[in-house]
C-alpha positions as a printed Julia matrix, in Angstrom:
325×3 Matrix{Float64}:
  86.61  78.36   82.1
  88.82  80.29   85.07
  90.77  83.37   84.14
  94.27  82.15   85.77
  93.84  78.76   83.48
  93.46  80.9    80.69
  95.93  82.72   81.12
  98.28  79.79   81.61
  96.94  78.1    77.71
  97.38  81.94   76.58
 101.18  81.35   77.73
 101.9   78.32   76.54
 100.34  79.09   73.71
 102.86  81.99   73.11
 105.36  79.83   74.1
 105.19  77.05   70.84
 104.76  80.12   68.46
 107.83  81.54   70.22
 109.62  78.09   69.4
 108.13  77.76   66.22
 109.7   81.43   65.19
 113.06  80.49   66.5
 112.72  77.19   65.04
 111.93  78.6    61.58
 114.82  81.21   61.54
 117.47  78.35   62.98
 116.23  75.58   60.1
 115.82  77.94   57.02
 118.73  79.31   55.79
 119.48  74.98   55.29
 118.15  73.28   52.73
 116.08  69.69   53.14
 119.16  68.01   51.15
 121.98  69.93   53.43
 120.24  68.49   56.79
 119.42  65.32   55.13
 122.71  64.99   54.44
 124.09  65.76   57.41
 122.25  63.09   59.81
 123.32  60.13   57.33
 127.08  61.58   58.13
 126.98  61.11   61.69
 128.59  57.63   61.92
 126.7   54.42   63.99
 129.73  54.63   65.96
 128.39  58.38   66.99
 124.75  57.27   67.45
 125.77  54.53   69.8
 127.94  56.76   72.01
 124.77  59.07   72.17
 122.79  56.65   72.7
 124.46  55.22   75.49
 124.67  58.46   77.02
 120.67  58.86   76.68
 120.37  55.91   78.49
 122.9   56.55   80.9
 120.78  60.0    81.97
 117.64  58.32   82.36
 119.34  56.36   84.69
 120.41  59.3    86.79
 116.66  60.37   86.53
 115.61  57.32   88.53
 117.75  58.1    90.99
 115.95  61.77   90.69
 112.66  59.74   92.0
 114.07  57.15   94.47
 115.8   59.98   96.51
 112.86  62.19   96.03
 110.83  58.92   97.68
 113.43  59.33  100.77
 113.37  62.41  101.42
 109.26  62.44  101.35
 109.74  59.61  104.22
 107.6   56.84  101.41
 110.85  54.53  100.07
 109.75  52.23   97.57
 111.7   49.59   95.72
 114.15  51.2    92.57
 112.16  49.22   90.14
 108.9   50.65   91.34
 110.79  53.97   91.0
 112.6   53.68   87.88
 108.69  52.86   86.05
 107.94  55.98   87.94
 110.14  58.32   86.47
 111.23  56.92   82.87
 107.36  56.84   82.22
 106.67  60.35   83.03
 109.52  61.69   82.03
 110.15  60.48   78.66
 106.62  61.48   78.15
 106.75  65.02   80.08
 110.14  65.92   78.31
 108.1   66.05   75.05
 104.85  67.7    76.39
 106.58  70.38   78.09
 105.81  72.02   81.14
 107.48  68.9    82.58
 106.47  69.64   86.42
 102.75  69.42   85.53
 102.65  66.82   82.78
 105.61  64.52   84.46
 103.89  65.44   87.85
 100.75  64.19   86.68
 101.68  61.01   85.84
 104.07  60.36   88.9
 100.81  60.98   90.64
  98.8   58.26   89.12
 101.73  55.65   89.82
 102.39  56.73   93.38
  99.43  56.75   94.65
  98.05  53.37   93.87
 101.24  52.54   95.96
 100.52  54.0    99.07
 101.54  57.72   98.56
  98.73  60.97   99.13
  99.15  63.58   97.33
 101.02  65.75   99.88
 103.57  63.12   99.44
 103.32  63.12   96.26
 104.08  66.99   95.55
 107.11  66.0    97.85
 108.64  63.68   95.6
 108.24  66.51   92.47
 109.79  69.57   94.51
 112.82  67.57   95.85
 112.8   66.36   91.6
 112.72  70.15   90.88
 115.57  71.3    92.87
 117.79  68.27   91.95
 117.47  69.79   88.56
 118.37  73.36   89.71
 120.76  72.02   91.34
 122.29  70.13   88.41
 122.07  72.9    86.4
 123.55  75.35   88.34
 126.67  73.56   89.0
 127.44  71.85   85.25
 126.29  75.71   84.26
 128.7   77.47   87.04
 131.81  75.09   85.48
 131.01  75.58   82.11
 130.87  79.15   82.22
 133.92  79.73   84.51
 135.61  77.5    81.76
 134.3   78.38   78.25
 133.05  82.09   78.96
 133.58  83.21   75.83
 130.66  81.35   74.26
 127.89  82.55   76.96
 129.82  86.07   76.28
 128.88  85.95   72.75
 125.21  84.8    73.21
 124.0   86.64   76.21
 126.56  90.28   75.45
 127.6   89.97   79.17
 131.51  91.27   79.88
 133.54  88.6    81.24
 133.54  90.34   85.48
 129.62  90.06   84.81
 129.69  85.91   83.69
 132.29  84.95   86.37
 130.0   86.53   88.69
 127.24  84.55   87.47
 129.23  81.28   87.35
 130.2   81.9    91.07
 126.78  82.48   91.7
 125.56  79.27   90.15
 128.21  77.24   92.18
 127.8   79.41   95.21
 123.97  77.72   95.18
 125.02  73.56   95.66
 127.51  74.9    98.75
 124.68  77.0   100.46
 122.18  74.03  100.0
 124.96  71.48  101.36
 126.05  73.96  103.9
 122.42  74.25  104.64
 121.37  70.74  104.71
 124.78  69.99  107.34
 124.08  72.92  110.16
 120.4   74.19  109.52
 118.02  71.02  111.44
 114.46  70.5   110.55
 112.89  73.43  108.78
 114.53  76.01  106.85
 112.12  79.79  106.81
 112.3   82.84  105.03
 109.36  84.53  105.34
 105.76  82.66  104.98
 107.91  79.75  103.26
 109.03  77.14  105.21
 111.26  74.1   103.88
 111.91  70.81  104.86
 116.15  70.18  104.55
 117.02  67.06  103.59
 119.65  65.2   105.96
 123.59  66.12  104.65
 123.8   62.24  102.53
 120.86  63.03  100.98
 121.44  66.24   99.88
 125.26  65.09   98.98
 123.87  62.69   96.43
 121.07  64.91   94.93
 123.58  67.57   93.74
 125.46  64.23   92.36
 122.81  62.52   90.91
 121.57  65.69   89.46
 125.02  67.24   87.85
 125.46  63.88   86.21
 122.34  63.92   84.77
 123.11  67.1    82.64
 126.97  65.87   82.21
 125.64  62.66   80.34
 122.95  64.62   78.28
 125.87  67.43   77.5
 127.64  64.06   76.11
 125.09  62.83   74.28
 124.44  65.85   72.23
 128.73  66.39   71.76
 128.82  62.88   70.84
 126.91  63.54   67.92
 128.3   67.25   67.61
 132.19  65.56   67.56
 131.01  64.06   64.09
 131.05  67.68   62.41
 133.29  69.42   64.39
 136.57  69.39   66.92
 134.06  71.14   69.75
 135.4   69.63   73.55
 133.07  68.11   75.75
 133.18  71.23   78.02
 131.8   73.24   75.41
 129.4   71.73   74.84
 128.2   71.36   78.37
 128.44  75.38   78.76
 125.87  76.01   75.27
 123.74  72.72   76.11
 123.09  74.36   80.11
 122.37  77.94   78.24
 119.9   76.41   75.89
 118.19  73.99   78.67
 117.8   76.6    80.99
 116.42  78.65   78.23
 113.62  75.79   77.61
 113.02  75.59   80.48
 112.07  79.36   81.07
 109.96  78.94   78.2
 108.29  75.8    79.06
 108.11  74.57   74.95
 107.49  71.11   74.57
 110.81  69.5    74.6
 112.24  72.79   74.32
 111.32  72.49   70.99
 113.55  75.57   68.94
 115.22  77.03   71.4
 118.04  74.51   72.4
 118.48  74.45   68.11
 118.69  78.22   68.27
 120.95  78.62   70.9
 123.25  75.95   69.69
 123.46  77.23   66.44
 123.88  80.46   67.05
 127.06  79.56   68.57
 128.1   76.79   66.26
 126.42  77.36   63.04
 126.39  75.14   59.92
 123.95  72.57   58.62
 126.02  69.57   60.05
 125.04  71.42   63.38
 121.46  70.79   62.71
 122.02  67.16   61.58
 123.26  66.44   65.3
 120.64  68.2    66.83
 118.02  66.48   64.88
 120.0   63.17   65.98
 119.98  64.47   69.68
 116.04  64.85   69.9
 115.4   61.69   67.87
 117.44  59.74   70.63
 117.45  61.88   73.78
 113.33  62.64   73.18
 111.6   60.52   70.52
 113.26  57.04   70.83
 112.14  57.2    74.8
 108.82  58.22   74.2
 108.49  55.32   72.13
 109.44  53.11   75.15
 107.51  55.24   77.53
 103.87  55.32   75.95
 103.71  51.77   75.72
 104.86  51.15   79.24
 102.12  53.61   81.04
  99.7   52.13   78.52
 101.14  48.85   79.99
 100.76  49.96   83.39
  97.63  51.54   83.76
  96.11  47.95   83.05
  98.19  46.17   84.92
  97.86  48.5    88.43
  94.19  49.3    87.25
  93.62  45.1    87.91
  96.05  44.84   90.56
  93.92  47.53   92.38
  89.98  45.64   91.57
  91.93  42.78   92.9
  92.68  44.41   96.23
  89.04  46.21   96.3
  87.59  42.88   95.73
  89.82  40.98   98.69
  88.83  44.29  100.74
  84.97  43.69   99.83
  85.14  39.71  100.66
  86.75  40.43  103.91
  84.74  42.97  105.11
  81.45  40.56  104.17
  83.24  37.84  105.99
  83.71  40.1   109.21
  80.26  41.16  108.88
  79.17  37.25  108.57
  80.83  36.45  111.34
  79.92  38.88  113.67
  76.52  38.75  113.11
  76.76  34.55  113.68
  78.29  35.55  117.24
């Protein structure tokens, strides 16, 4: 086994181990009865609202791929982009290391629809940039409006947090400015970046921010069943936890998000809301994504076989025609 692959596996194993410790520390303060009772206490209307926001988030995620395909110069119908996006991300969110896990599934779909490896890489990088822009935008506003929560978590003073918030908001502003005024490639030492046109970049920032706003709203609907916590406060907490989960590459952010939220909003009720959130946002989409992947593999493989058979038939006909002439 190559040494680099061994290091990657070791890093993932350590991340999962760390997440297990965080999850144990978060849950060990509460009994199973307390957790079960808190989940059961969530009203059906809260579950329905959370499910609606989760669906809205996955709808936004289809926009990531739809825009990315236009950035790559390989536009496809929305239904195809939506299928590849939902299947890859519903599975990738649960596996972890989403850029690799969901990227592999995207590759399976898009190469069958005419994209090459370079095109798929552009789609993945553009979608990753959309994630970063959405986190930076929502996180910047969250830190500005609710700095006390972040101050308790990371131990930074108010001036430093204000600076971090300003830096976060500067990311989308500079990105849009570069898209508007820099033509062609943006070069930095050995790195080059093909900047999208301003309308595409603006849509990218908007859909990235809206996605995370919907995810935060999903979590807020469940936490609001037990607390009067505000939406923007939950958004700030969620962004902090999500950044930590992305850095750790733990499958589904397991343990990281729970530890972050419970540090800021302790209590058995919060645990119940977090378990419900994980079911609504991670497990339910996975229950649809896996069968869709299997069905699409069967359908697309059959379509590829038919295309191959037609191509062979056409080649034989052309050869016979050439011999006859």
